[in-house]
N, C-alpha and C positions, 0 to 999 in steps of 0.2 A: 436152422441149427447153428449154434455158436461154436466157434473154433475152440479147440482145447487150449488151456492156459499156456502150455509150452509153445504152441504155434503162434499165439498172439504175442508172446514175449519175443519170439524170434523175429516177427514182423516189426515190432517196435525197435529192436536193435538194428534191423536192416535199414529202417528209416533214419535212425541216428547215424549209422555208418555212412549213408548217402549224404547226409547233411555235412559231416566232417570231410568227406571226399570233395564235396562242392567247395569247401574252403581250402582244399589242398593244392592251390596253385599260387605261386608268388605274385603274379599280376593281380589276381583276384584279391589277395590279402592287401596288397598295396592300394588297390582301388577303394576297398572298404576303409582303410586308414585315411585316405584323402577325403572321402565323403563324410568323415566325422566332422570335418570343418564346415560342412554345409553342402547344399546342392551345387554341382559342378558340371559345366558343359563338357561334352566329349573333347573338344579342342583343349580345354584345360587339363583334362586327364592325360591326353596325348603328350602335352608339353611336359608334364611332371614325370611320366613313365618312360618316355623315350622308346616306345615299342611301335611296331607297325600298326596302322589303323585296322587292318584285317584281324590281327591278333587281339587287339583291344576289343574289337567288336565281338569276337568269339567269347571272350571272357565276360564281357558285359551281358551277353545273351544267357550265359550260364547263371549269373547272379540274378538276372531278371526272372528267368524261369523258376528259380528257387523261391522267389518272392522276397529276397533279402534286400533288393534295391528296386526302386521305381524309376521310370523314365517318363519325362514329359517333354512335349515339343513346344518350343517357343519360337515361332516363325520357322526358320530353317535349321535352328539349333536344337539338339536333343540334350536335355539336362538330366543328370542322374542324381539320385538322393537315396539315403538309407531309408528303408521301409519303416524302421522303428529304432528307438534308443537301445533296445536290447543288444543290437549288434555292437554298439560302442561298449557296452558292459562286457560282452564276450571278448572283444579285443583287449580291453583293459585287464581282464582276468588272465588271458593268454600272455600278456606282457609281464604280469607279475610272476606267473609260473616260469616263463623262460628266463626272467631275471634271476630267479632262485636257482634254476638249473645251471645257468652259465656261471653264476657266482661260485657254485660248488665245483664246477669244472676248473675255474681259474684257481681256486684253492688247491685242488689236486695237482694242477700243473705246477704251481709254485712249490708244492711239496716234492714233486718229482724232480724239479730242477735243483732244489736244495739237496735232495738225497744224491743226485747225480754228481754234484760238485764235491761231495764227501768221499765218493768211491771212484777209483780209477776205472775207466772202461777197458775191456779186453781189446787186444790188437785186432783180432778177427773172430768172427763167430765160429765156435767149435774148437777153440784152443789156439795153440801157438803156430800151427801149420807146419811143424817140423816132423810130423808124424809117422 
């Protein structure tokens, strides 16, 4: 018996949410960015990231389990690589989105600063305090 459409839809969004949660750690994002330049040994990642080896190992395990990165052993060295080019496309899209969001925030900040220089600020919150 097939699951009702609403349940299938819920499962689909659960899988999508898990995917985005997997991306939701600064070390994992940085690892993916570094791997865009090509396969990198763990020691290279450690040098770039400046995190404890145990922390990097945990984050790499998450990425490996998700299938977004691959690991190969070359002698005693483990080399990580992106599993496919789609990850690079995803990171580029995220960069474009964030650039737009931050540009909008910078514009708002500039407008706030300009508006603030035109109007005097009150001495204290809630009035003159002589009350």
